[in-house]
C-alpha positions, 0 to 999 in steps of 0.5 A: 500499500505504501509504494502505491501510495509512492508512485501515486504521489509521484504521477500527482507531482508531475501533474501539480508542477505549477504549485510552489509546494513541490519544492520537497527537499531530501532532509526532512522535517526533524527535530533532535532530542538528547536525553541523559537518564544518568544526569536527569537532564534533556535538550532539544533542538528544534529547526528555526524553519519549523518553529517558523509555522508556529511562532511568528519569527519573521516579524518584518516579513523579509524571509530571513529569520534573524538571532534579534527575531528569534530571542524576542521570541523566546517565551512563544518558542519556550512555551511551544516547545514544551508544550509538545514534550511530555515526561512521567515516572511511575510516581506521575508527570515530570516537570522541566526546569530550564537551564539553558536556552540558545542557538544551535546549527546542523547539517540543514540550518540554524535551530533553536535549542533548550536544555532542561533538568527533568524532575520527576515526583518523589526524585525518581527516574522518567521512564515514559517520553512522549512527544507530538510537535508539529505532528498535526501538521507535518505527517513527515515531522520526525523527532530523533532521540538519543538516550544516554544511561551508564552503559548504553548509548542509542537511538530511537524515532518518534513519528506521529503514528509512534509518538511515546517512548518506553524508557526502560524498554528503548535504552537497549538493545540493537535489534530494536535500533535496526528495525527503527531505522530499517522502517525509516529508510524504507519511509525515506525511500517513499516520500523522497519525491526527488529520488523516485523521480530519479529511479523513474528516469532511470527506469524508463529507458529500459522500458522503451522497444529498441530498434531490434524487438527480437534481441530485446526480451523481457530477461535482456531488460531485467538484465539491464535494469539490474545494472543500472540499479546495482550500480545506483545502490553501491554508489549511494551506499557507499556515499552514505556510509562515508558521510554517516561516519563523518569521514566526508562532509558536503554543505547539505544545500549543496548536496540538495541543489545538485540532487535536483539538478542531476534528476533534470540532467538525467531527464534530458539525456534520456531524449539527448544521450549527450552523456552516453547511453550507459545508463548504469554509469550515470546511476553510479555518478549521480548515486554518489552525490544522492547518497549524501542527500541520504545521509543529511538525514542520519548524520546529526543524531548517529555522530559519535553514537554507539549504535551508529553503525546498526542505525546506518545498516539498517536505514541503508537496507530500509532504502534498498527495500523501499527502492526494491519495491518501488521497482517491483510493482513500478517496472511492470507497469511501465512495461506494460504500456510500452506495448502501447504505441503512444507510450514512447512517442508522447507519454515518455517525452510528456514525462522527461519534459515534466520531471526536467522541469520540476527538477529545475524548479527544485534547483533554482528554489533550493540554490537560493538557500546556498 
């Protein structure tokens, strides 16, 4: 069902090219929650772009949020963030005592950051965390949680359908971390419309009937498709690992702009193969930059965490499973359409034109933030 919705969203995207809401980046809407159970403290970082949806930060309307504007709205920001956090212990609800407030920076920009002491009734330890910021406005928003104890550091993800965390059970277990990030990898692939469009452009040439239909068998097409997807998978897996391990770091604004441009170039290359007809080479080259886009989702949270390798493995496998699901359901549809004469003459050119237009629109909008 999720795969089918992803393809439906892709088709709707092609039909709605003129709307400004099309500029969806690889970097999803995330907040970062750091919970130290030993010290009894919590820190939360919320992106200013997300807070602007809840608190009027851009008071002068110049589309720029300054430090002065953020400071002037400190009380409203604090009230908004605290209302989205609930901690409790066996003895009852816990309260948050403010310790520090300011701005921090993550890979995708500036965040409002606040540190709290957790006070539970009777001096108990919090065993439940509930988070609800933006869930009623953005179903793709995530609360990325790092939990530190005396003996362990683990990761968790809070989402609209899983907004509660049992701290006593979540602070341990590599299998739990792997499963969570496996799911997030699948979801990130299926909601990443730019990535879906790139996959579509890579697959389209394989669906076209060649000049020699007798030699252009289903088996031959599947071999070409396997080569393209393997090249893309190997490439983005390499850079995803390098970036998540902090071995190579690129500015996320540049990465997102180049990702958008890569889709446009790949689409135009189908019609005018100036970069050659070896689609697998194109898939590998552009897959390298797409890997950095995937890594932006993980890099801030997993840096220096003991479960980083587990989270990375789960997330990467989730991306591949989502990709495989799209291909299993999507390619047979394209193959059947290829038997229709107008598919190659009209539908494919129309799709390529729409994809190129959308991607150039994305690139122009994302370049503004560089």
